Structures are given as C-alpha cells and as structure tokens.
C-alpha positions in Angstrom: -19.9 16.0 12.1 -20.7 12.9 14.0 -19.8 10.5 11.3 -16.2 12.0 11.1 -15.5 13.5 14.4 -16.1 9.1 15.1 -13.8 8.6 11.9 -10.9 10.8 12.4 -11.0 8.9 16.6 -10.8 5.9 15.4 -7.8 6.6 13.3 -6.6 8.3 15.9 -6.8 5.1 18.6 -4.3 3.7 15.8 -2.0 6.4 15.8 1.4 4.2 16.5 -0.2 1.8 14.8 -0.3 3.2 11.3 3.1 5.0 12.0 4.6 1.7 12.7 3.8 0.7 9.0 5.0 3.5 7.7 8.3 3.5 9.5 8.2 -0.2 8.7 8.4 -0.1 5.3 10.7 3.0 5.6 13.6 1.1 6.7 13.0 -2.1 4.3 12.9 -0.3 0.6 12.6 -2.1 -2.1 12.2 -1.3 -6.0 9.6 -1.4 -8.6 8.8 -4.9 -9.2 11.2 -6.1 -6.5 8.3 -5.0 -3.2 7.6 -8.7 -2.3 8.7 -7.9 1.2 7.2 -4.7 1.3 4.2 -6.7 0.2 3.9 -9.1 3.2 4.3 -6.3 5.3 1.4 -4.9 4.3 -0.5 -8.0 3.8 0.7 -8.8 7.6 -0.7 -4.7 8.5 -3.9 -5.5 6.8 -4.4 -8.9 7.7 -6.5 -8.7 11.3 -9.2 -6.5 9.4 -12.3 -7.9 7.4 -11.2 -7.5 4.0 -11.0 -9.6 1.2 -7.8 -10.1 0.1 -6.4 -11.1 -3.4 -2.5 -11.0 -3.8 -0.8 -9.8 -7.8 0.2 -13.5 -9.4 3.5 -12.3 -11.0 4.1 -9.2 -10.0 4.3 -8.0 -6.2 1.1 -6.2 -4.8 -1.9 -7.0 -3.4 -6.0 -5.9 -3.9 -7.9 -5.3 -0.6 -11.4 -5.0 -0.6 -14.0 -3.6 2.0 -17.4 -4.3 1.1 -20.3 -3.1 2.5 -22.8 -5.5 1.3 -25.0 -2.6 -0.6 -25.1 -2.0 -4.0 -23.0 1.3 -4.8 -20.2 2.1 -6.9 -16.3 0.7 -6.1 -14.0 3.5 -5.6 -10.2 2.8 -4.8 -7.7 4.1 -2.6 -3.9 3.5 -3.9 -0.5 3.3 -2.0 2.5 2.2 -4.3 5.3 -0.1 -2.5 8.6 1.1 -4.3 11.1 3.1 -3.2 13.6 5.0 -5.9 17.1 5.1 -6.0 19.5 7.7 -3.7 22.6 5.7 -3.0 23.2 8.8 -1.6 21.0 9.6 1.4 21.6 8.7 4.6 18.7 5.9 4.6 19.7 4.4 2.0 19.9 0.3 1.7 23.7 0.4 1.4 23.2 -2.6 -0.8 20.8 -1.6 -3.5 20.8 2.1 -2.9 17.4 2.0 -2.1 15.3 4.6 -0.2 11.8 5.9 0.3 12.4 9.5 0.0 9.6 9.8 -2.3 7.1 8.6 0.9 5.6 5.6 -0.4 5.8 4.7 3.3 3.1 7.1 4.0 0.9 6.2 1.5 0.6 3.0 2.4 0.2 3.9 6.3 -2.6 6.4 5.3 -4.1 3.3 2.8 -3.8 1.4 6.7 -5.2 4.7 8.5 -8.0 4.9 5.8 -8.9 1.1 6.0 -9.2 1.3 10.3 -11.1 4.3 10.2 -13.8 3.1 8.0 -13.7 0.1 9.7 -13.7 1.1 13.4 -15.9 4.2 13.3 -19.3 2.4 12.2 -19.2 4.9 9.0 -19.0 1.8 6.5 -22.7 1.5 8.1 -23.6 4.7 6.1 -21.9 3.8 2.7 -22.3 1.7 0.0 -20.9 0.0 -2.6 -16.7 -1.3 -1.6 -13.8 1.0 -1.5 -10.8 -1.3 -3.0 -7.4 -0.9 -1.4 -4.6 -1.6 -3.6 -0.9 -1.9 -2.9 0.6 -1.3 -5.9 4.4 -2.0 -7.3 6.8 0.4 -9.4 5.4 3.6 -10.0 8.8 5.4 -10.2 10.4 4.6 -13.5 14.1 3.5 -12.2 16.0 0.0 -13.5 14.9 -0.2 -17.1 17.0 -3.2 -18.4 15.7 -4.9 -15.4 12.0 -4.5 -17.0 12.8 -5.3 -19.9 13.5 -8.6 -18.8 10.3 -8.5 -17.3 9.2 -8.0 -20.5 11.0 -9.8 -22.8 9.9 -12.9 -20.1 6.4 -12.3 -20.6 5.9 -10.8 -16.3 5.3 -7.6 -17.9 3.4 -6.0 -21.2 4.5 -2.5 -20.2 7.8 -1.1 -18.6 5.5 0.8 -15.8 
C-alpha cells in the first residue's frame, strides 16, 4: 500500500507537466506516419528522464526503455501519436482537418505520467526486467492513398 501511495504522490507532483504534454500534443495534431512533430514533442518531454531512447528510422515514433538492472520480463506501455481527420471539429487544424478527437494525446500524457511515477516514487527498486514506453504512429486507419505510397516506396510493408 505504501508503494502505491508513493507512486500516486509522484504522479500528482508532476500533474501540471503531464497535463501540459497532453495539451501540447492536442494543439499539434498530425495524421498517421506524419507525426514527426508529435514525436519531437514526446522526445522533448521524456528527455529529462533516465531512459534509453531509440528513435524509429523510417517512420515517426520512439521507444524509451527503463531497465531495472535485474533480470525479468519486459513489459510495454503504449501511446499512439496520430490524430483523426474531422475538419468540422471546433479544434481541427484548419489546414489538415486533423484533431485529437481520438484521445491519443491523453494516452501519451498517461504514458509520461507512468514513467514519472515509476522513476520518482522509488518503486522501480522493487521491480525487475525492463519497461518499454512506446510512442507509435498511425493507429487510425485513414489516408490510405498516402500509406500506399509509403508501401510503394518501401518505407512500409503494411497499411497500418
């Protein structure tokens, strides 16, 4: 019970930073396989945390790893980078029609909160293995013509 309280307290202390990250992503929506700006925002947010970082090479996204230094399983916490297109939404980007009406900005903020909680609460000393934080592109199945171009160029093998 004490560890859980310490975890919650660490997250609460960073509440403003967590919310700010979600809001920043919300204000900068990008659709699938175009989320380079969003990936940059996530990279900047996580930069101050002691995690090993691996950026994807041909597509936007990144993997951040917390290694406990003890053998054990690997688990992943996932956050999606992409937005949907809904030009009629009040917050849609006027040029692209993209908006985070899907809530992925909140997923990324929650992933950030989980990392902060694990690192700042001291609970990590009680865990083993690795925890991977994955910021992944293109969950929404939209803009198929663009994705087919990526397949034709060899960047992708599948549409999603």
